N, C-alpha and C positions, 0 to 999 in steps of 0.2 A: 205179597206186598213188595218183596225185593224185585220181582219181575216188573211191577208197575214202575218202580223207581228207575230201574234200568231202562225201561221203555221211554220214560220221560227224559232221562239223560241223553238217550240216543236222539230223541226228537229235537232237543235243544241243540245238540251238536250238529244235526242236519240243518236246523234253522240258521245256525252261524255260518255253515257252508254256503247256504243260500245267499246270505247277506254279503259274503266275500265275493260271490259271483257278481252280484250287483256292483260291488266296490270295484271290481275289475272291468266293468263296462258291459256286462250281459244285459239284455233287454228284459223288461218285465215279463213279456210273453214267453221268452226262453226259460226263464226261471220258473214260471208257473207250470210249464209242461214238465220240466225235469223233476220238480219237487211236488207234484200234484198230490201224491199220496199223503205226504206230511201236512201240506197246506190245508187239505180239506177238513181236518179236525183240530187245527191249531187253536190254542186258547190264549186269552189275554195275558194270563199269568206266565205262560211259556214265552211269549214275546218279550215281556218285561225281563224275565230271567236271561233270555238270549242277549238283550241289549246290555244288561249288567255284566255278563261274562265277557262280552267283547271289550268293554271298557277295562275290566280287570286284567284282561290279557294284553292290554297295551294300545288298543285302537283309540285314538284321540276322541274325546267327547264330541268335538266339533264335527268329526267325520261320521260318527254314529248319528249325530243330529242331522247332518246333510242327507244321510241315507234314510232317515226316518220317514220322510214323505214317500220315498220310493218303496220301501218295504211295506208301508201301510197300504199302498196301492196293490201290492201283491196279495196281501191277506184280506183285502177289503170284502170280497164276496163272502168269505167264511165268517169274518167278524160280524157282518151285518145280520147273520143268522143267530148270533149269540143271544144269551139271555139278557134282558134289560135289567139295569140296576133297580134297586128298590124305589118305590114311588109313594112313600108315606109323607103326607103334607107336613112340612116343618123339619123333616129329617134332612141333614146336610146334603145328602146326595140328591134328594128331591129338589132342594133349593138350587144346587149347582146346575141341575138339568133345566130347571125353570129359567135360570139366568142365561143358559145357552140358547133357549128358545127366544128370549128377549133380544139377545145379541143378533141372532139370525133375522129376526123381524126388523130390527133397526137397519141391518145391511140390505135385506131384500126389498123391504117396503118403503124405506125412506132414503137410504144412501144411493142405491142403484138407480132409482128413477131420476134423482138429481144428476147423477153421473151421465145418464143418457141425454138429458137436456143440455148438459155442459158440452157434450161431444158434438151435438147437432145445432146448437144455438149460434146465431150470428153475434158479433161483438156487442151489439146493442142489447143492453139488459143482462149481459153475462155476469156482471158483478153481483147482481141480486141472487143468482143461482150459487155463486161462490160463497156468499154470506150464509145462505141456507145450508150449503154443504159443510161449511165450517162449524155451524151450530150442531149438526149431526155428528161430526167427527169429535167435537168436544164431549158429546154424550157418550161416544164410544170409549173415551178415556176411563169410563167407569169399569172397563174390563180389568183394570189393574187390581181392583178388589177381588174379582173372581180368581185371578191368577195368584194373588197373595194368599187366599184361603187354601189353594192347592199347595203352594210352596211352604207356607208356615204352619199349616194345620194338618194337611193330609200326608205330605211327604215324610214328616218325622215318624209317623206311625208305620208307614211302609218300610222305612229304614230300620225300624225296630225289628221288623220281621226279615231283615236282610235283603230287602228289595231297594236297590239304589238306582237302577237304570232309569226309571221315569223321572226321578228328581234331577239327575244329571243332564238328561236329554231334553226333557220338556222345559225345564227352567231356562235353558239357553234359548229355546225358540220363543218362550214368553218374553224374554228380554229383547229379542229381535223385534217382536211385535210392538213392544213399548217404544223402542227406538224409532221404528217406522211410523208409528202414530205421531210422535213428536215432529218428525221430519215433514210429514204430510201437513200437520197443523201450521208449521212454519211456511210451507209453500202457499197454503191458502191465505194465511194472514198477510203475506207479502205478494199477493197474486198480481201477475201481469198477464196480459193476453197471450204473450209468446210462450208461456209455460203451461198453457192449457193441456197440451198433449202429455207433458210430464205429470201433471196432477192426475189426469185420468189413469195413466199407467200405474202410478204409485198407489192410487186408491184401489185399483183392481188387484194389484199384487198383495196389498195389505189384507184386503177382505178375503182373498183366496187363502192366505196363510192362516187367518183367524178361523175360517171354516174347517180347514184341515186339522187345526188343533182341537176343535170341537169333536170331530170324528175320533181323533186319537184318545181324547178324554173318555168319550162315551163307549168306545169299543175296546179300549185297553186299560186305561187308568182306573176308571170307576168300577168295572167288573173285578179287577184285581183287588181293589180296596174293599169291595163288598165281600169278597171271599175271605179276606184276611182279618179285617178289623172286627173286634168284639163290640157288643152293644155299649159297654161302658166307655170304650174308646171313641165311638161315634158320639156319645153324649158329651165327652170332653171337647170334641170338635164343635158340637152344637153350642156348648156353653161359651166358647171363645170367639165364634165367628162374628158375633155382633160388634166386637171391638174393631174388627177390620171393616165391616160394612157389607153391603150387598150391591150387586151389579144390576142396575136398571130396574129391578123388581125387588119386592120384599118377600119373605117366606109366607106361605099360605096360612100358616098357623103355628101354634106352639107344639113341639114334639115332646111327648112323655114316653120314655122307654117302658116296655112292658115287663122286662125280665130283671130289672135292677132297681134297688132302692136309691133314688138319686140323693136322698138326704144323708146317706151313709157313704156316698161315693168318695173316693180319693183319686187323685190324679194317677192314672195307670202308668204314665211314663215313670213316675217315682214309685216303683213297686218295691219288692223285697231287696232290690239292689241298693236301696237308700239306707240300709241299716248302718248306723254310725255317722249318718249325715244329719244336718239340721234341715228340716223340711219347711218350705215356704209355699204359699199358694202358687207361686210362679216358678218353682224349681227347688233344688236342694244342693247344699254345699257342705263340705267338712268345716269344722271350726278353723282349721289351718288355712283353708282357702279364703274364708271370710276375713281372717286376720291379714292375709297377704293383699287382698283387695283394698282394705282400708289403708294399709301402709303404702300401697303403690299409687293410689289416687293422688294427684298433685294438689291436695288440700289437707289442712289439719282439721281433725274432727274431735270435738270434746262433747261428751254427753252428761247432762245433769238430770237426775230423775225428778219425779213430781214432788219429792220432799226436799229438793234443792241439794241433794247429795251428789258429788261427782262420782260417776260410775265407770267412766271409760274415756281414754283418749287414744288416738291413733299415734303410731310411731314411725312416721315417714323418715326418709334419709335427710331431708332438709326442712326441719320444722322451723316455723317463723318465730313462734314463742315457745320457750322451753317449758316442759311439763315434767316435773319429778314425780315418781310413782307414789310419793307420800301424799299427793293430793287426793288419791283414791280413797273414798270414804269420808272425806271432809265436806263440810257445808261450803257451797260455792262462794258464799259471802266472805268466808274466812280466807279465801284464796286471792282476794283483791285488797289493795291498799284502802285504808279507811276513807280516803278522799274520793274514791270511785265506787264505793259500795252502794251509794244511793242510786247510781245508774243501773247497777245490776238488779237491785230491788225493783226499780221501775219497770225494767224489761220483763222480769218474772211476773210481777203483778198484772201487767197488761196481758200477758199470755194466759195466766190462770183465770183472769176475769173474762177472757174472750174478746178483749178490745182489739188485740192485734194477733197476727200469726207470724209476722216477719219484722225484724228490726235490722238495720244495716248501717255500717260506718265504713269510711275509708281514710287511711292515714298515710302520710309520706314518712317512711322510716328508713333513714340512712340510704336514701336514693331508691328505695323500693316502694312501689305503690301497693299497699296491703288492703285487701277488701275483706271486711269482717261482717259475717251475717249470722243472725240468730233466728232459729225456726222453732215454733211451738210444735211439739210432737203430740198428736191427738189420735185416739183410737177410732174405730169405725163409728162410734156413737158420739164423737166429738169431745170426749172426756180428755182433759189435760194429762199427759203421761210424762212430760219432761221437756227439756230444751236442748237443742243441738246447736253448738257453735261451730261454724265453718269459716276457716281463715284461708285466704289464697293470695299469693303474690301475682299481680295482674299486669305488671309493666309491659311484658311482651305481648300479652293479649290485647292491650290497649293500642299497641302499634300495628296490629293486623289491618291490612287493607286489601281490597280486591279479592281474588279467589286463588286457591291452590287445589288443583284437581289431579295432579300427577304425582306419582310416587318417586321420591328421590333415591338414587342409587347409593 
């Protein structure tokens, strides 16, 4: 075993040397010849590890990203011989592969023919082709869902296994593609005959980049994920992907894992490391972290349970209304002056009877605009569990105009 590990370490070290040669300007053919013994058996997992080590050793992510296309070309012949990822209908990998085929079909069968017509067409009637091309580019925006599933569902599990390279490198390229898509849409939306050449060039560059990403996914990312992830981890991905959506196509069916009881599953990200934490369907936190979150939010929160008993209030630095600890355990009606108890009763009765889920007020208090909202708290079956009061000073929010996209120093 130690010999195998040593051999793997040697191979990754040699792969890094290969990338450094490319970084220094060596040609693909030079590198292929010099490193042919290592290249011929390279695995997707080794390429991922090599990228990650380069980043850890200080090579900027942008530079690894820039070299990504080049080194993929070096390994292309070997990777094309690799084992294909699983193809079980409904399995997340099967769906991702199916989406890639749909993306390729959209590019090859619909976008490229329109592009050829745009290249060769006289000015007369050109705008009809532009409109058709814009329609297809709008469809291509669906690729954002495909990339989000990689970034938000697949990458976290790879990172759990210590594999960070793909997320740092691929995510950057995904964002470039998103940006290029927006730019191309703007060109087509504001099309003029004199930018025909630019539209053609940008479309060709974009679609080439998308196809290269498909190759990297299917020959590096997916095989690495298939090798590392367990069936229950894949099922967690499967259970979450519908919230993000699907790119151009739907899954071919439902996937039921063969080796796990899905009714007893727990989120495998929150495994034994969550001891001492409070677990939620979407994550886990310590009681202290929960307290700090509530106390840091720029709102005052008070919780009244289904029996009208005050159970909790947040303790931020600048509370709008004072809350002494003596209110905990009191009936909420007893915490208000007699003149306003009837309003409290009406809000609670509307919530309990299901007539309303929200009630809101706003008042001018010593120059501050205070926004007060009440929310009915209901369980998954719609049963009333209590009321949350949320109070916020919104004077500055009300003054907001335009946009702020840059970080201030």
